[in-house]
C-alpha positions in Angstrom: 123.3 150.7 74.1 120.1 151.8 72.5 117.1 154.2 72.6 114.1 152.1 73.5 110.5 152.9 74.0 108.2 150.5 76.1 104.6 150.9 75.0 101.2 149.4 74.7 97.7 150.7 74.4 96.6 148.3 77.2 97.3 148.9 80.9 98.5 146.2 83.3 100.8 144.6 80.6 103.9 145.2 82.7 105.5 148.1 80.9 107.0 149.7 84.0 108.1 146.3 85.4 110.0 145.6 82.2 111.5 149.1 82.0 112.8 149.0 85.6 114.0 145.3 85.5 114.6 144.2 82.0 115.6 147.3 79.8 117.2 149.9 81.9 119.5 147.8 84.1 121.1 146.4 80.9 120.9 149.5 78.7 121.5 152.4 81.1 121.3 156.0 80.2 118.5 158.5 80.7 115.0 157.4 81.8 111.7 159.0 81.0 108.2 158.1 82.1 105.5 159.5 79.9 102.5 159.2 82.3 99.8 161.2 84.0 97.4 158.7 85.7 98.9 155.3 86.7 102.1 156.0 88.7 104.6 153.3 88.0 106.4 151.0 90.4 109.5 153.2 90.3 107.5 156.3 91.0 110.0 157.6 93.6 113.0 157.1 91.5 114.8 160.4 91.2 116.6 159.6 88.0 113.3 159.3 86.0 112.3 162.3 84.1 108.5 162.7 83.9 106.7 163.9 80.8 103.3 164.0 79.3 102.5 162.6 75.9 102.1 166.1 74.5 105.6 166.9 75.4 106.9 164.6 72.7 108.8 167.4 71.1 111.1 167.8 74.2 111.7 164.0 74.2 112.5 163.9 70.4 115.2 166.6 70.9 116.7 164.5 73.7 116.7 161.4 71.4 118.7 163.4 68.7 121.7 163.7 71.0 121.7 160.9 73.5 122.9 157.4 72.9 121.1 155.6 75.7 117.5 156.3 76.5 114.7 154.3 78.0 111.1 155.6 77.7 108.2 154.0 79.5 104.9 155.2 78.0 102.0 154.8 80.3 98.6 153.7 78.9 96.9 157.0 79.6 99.4 158.8 77.4 99.9 156.4 74.5 97.4 158.1 72.2 99.0 161.5 72.6 102.4 160.0 72.3 101.6 158.4 69.0 99.7 161.5 67.7 102.7 163.8 68.3 105.1 161.2 67.0 103.1 161.3 63.8 103.2 165.1 63.7 107.1 164.9 64.1 107.3 163.1 60.9 110.2 160.6 60.9 110.9 161.0 64.6 110.7 157.2 65.0 114.0 157.0 63.1 115.7 158.3 66.3 114.4 155.3 68.3 116.1 152.0 68.0 113.4 149.7 69.4 109.8 149.8 70.5 109.3 147.0 73.1 105.7 145.9 73.5 104.9 143.7 76.5 102.0 141.2 75.8 100.0 139.4 78.3 97.9 136.3 77.9 94.4 137.8 78.3 92.6 138.0 74.9 91.5 141.7 75.3 95.0 142.7 75.9 96.3 140.8 73.0 93.9 142.7 70.8 95.3 146.0 72.3 98.8 144.7 71.6 98.0 144.0 67.9 96.5 147.5 67.7 99.7 149.0 69.1 101.7 147.1 66.5 99.4 148.3 63.7 99.7 151.9 64.9 103.5 151.8 65.0 103.6 150.2 61.5 101.3 152.9 60.2 103.6 155.5 61.6 106.4 154.0 59.5 108.2 151.9 62.1 109.8 148.9 60.4 109.1 145.4 61.8 112.7 144.9 62.9 112.2 147.7 65.4 109.0 146.4 67.0 109.7 143.7 69.5 107.1 141.8 71.5 107.8 140.4 74.9 105.5 137.6 76.1 105.0 138.8 79.7 103.6 137.3 82.9 103.7 133.7 81.6 103.2 131.0 84.1 106.3 128.7 84.3 104.1 125.6 83.6 102.9 127.2 80.4 106.5 127.6 79.0 105.8 125.1 76.2 102.5 126.5 75.4 103.3 130.1 74.3 102.1 129.9 70.8 98.7 128.7 72.1 98.6 131.2 75.0 99.3 134.0 72.6 97.5 132.5 69.7 96.1 135.9 68.5 99.5 137.4 68.2 101.1 134.4 66.5 98.2 134.3 64.1 98.5 138.0 63.3 102.2 137.6 62.7 101.5 134.7 60.2 99.3 137.1 58.2 101.1 140.4 58.6 104.8 140.5 59.4 104.6 143.9 61.0 106.7 143.0 64.1 109.6 140.8 65.2 108.3 137.7 66.8 110.9 135.8 69.1 109.4 132.8 70.6 111.8 132.7 73.5 111.2 136.3 74.6 109.2 135.0 77.6 109.2 136.7 81.0 107.7 134.3 83.5 105.5 135.3 86.4 107.6 135.8 89.5 106.4 136.9 92.9 109.5 139.1 93.2 107.9 141.7 91.0 105.1 142.3 93.4 107.5 142.3 96.3 109.7 145.0 94.6 106.8 147.5 94.9 106.9 147.3 98.7 110.6 147.5 98.8 110.9 150.2 96.1 113.8 148.5 94.5 114.4 146.7 91.2 115.8 143.2 90.7 119.3 144.3 90.2 119.3 146.4 93.4 118.0 143.6 95.4 120.8 141.3 94.1 123.4 144.0 94.6 122.5 144.3 98.3 125.4 142.5 100.1 123.8 142.7 103.6 123.8 139.4 105.4 120.1 139.2 106.2 120.4 135.8 107.9 122.7 137.4 110.4 120.4 140.4 110.6 117.5 138.0 111.3 119.4 136.2 114.1 120.5 139.5 115.7 117.2 141.3 115.3 115.2 142.0 118.5 112.6 144.1 116.9 109.7 142.4 115.1 109.9 145.0 112.2 113.5 144.3 111.7 112.9 140.5 111.7 110.2 141.0 109.1 112.3 143.1 106.9 115.1 140.6 107.0 112.8 137.8 106.1 111.3 139.8 103.2 114.8 140.5 101.9 115.9 136.9 102.1 112.8 135.8 100.2 113.2 138.6 97.6 116.9 137.8 96.9 116.1 134.2 96.3 113.3 135.0 93.9 115.4 137.7 92.3 118.2 135.2 91.3 115.8 133.3 89.1 114.1 136.4 87.8 117.5 138.0 86.8 118.5 134.8 84.9 115.2 134.9 83.0 115.5 138.6 82.2 119.1 138.1 81.1 117.9 135.4 78.7 115.1 137.5 77.4 117.3 140.6 76.8 119.8 138.4 74.9 116.9 137.0 72.8 115.6 140.4 72.0 118.8 142.2 71.4 121.4 139.5 70.8 123.5 140.6 73.7 123.6 140.2 77.5 124.9 141.8 80.6 
């Protein structure tokens, strides 16, 4: 149970994917998307409250009373979010963790470092700033320090965030498939439909294609869920 913000100055780092599949299924509680431009993968989810960065004051009052909150801050609203968090001096104390997804591209690593520096300048302690190494190819599992050399080097010099070497989310085709299905990994795994039987019984091509997509998605989801469980336990010292 925690109040967690997923944030990064850079786009395409997987913030919404981690919010939908890593944090919220294991944390529960209220969900907020702070975004105006790039709609997230769970854009149709009715349980997500949508805000703009300048509405930080409303969010900060929710954080005062709720135990479990997950906030996905879109790249188009990060600057406003941080600006108003600074105006509400000390408001970061109501947030348990800031999770920052990092991806291998060098430019995005620089943006990640700038995100960490901004949070630190706002008074957020290193123990609350957690980096997730995201979209890592499975064959590069042993090369994370080299792949993310800028972040590891920054951490050597300035201990402004918590670095956990094993907080690695591997690239998995399931995350792309989930967009078309409008589901998260947990929902795919919770679906008890016998899609093999559905495939055998189907007479319509669309039904056959859906059954095949779901069989593949469930197979991919099993390995993704194990990976996400491990990352969650690495980050927070607990699993679900």
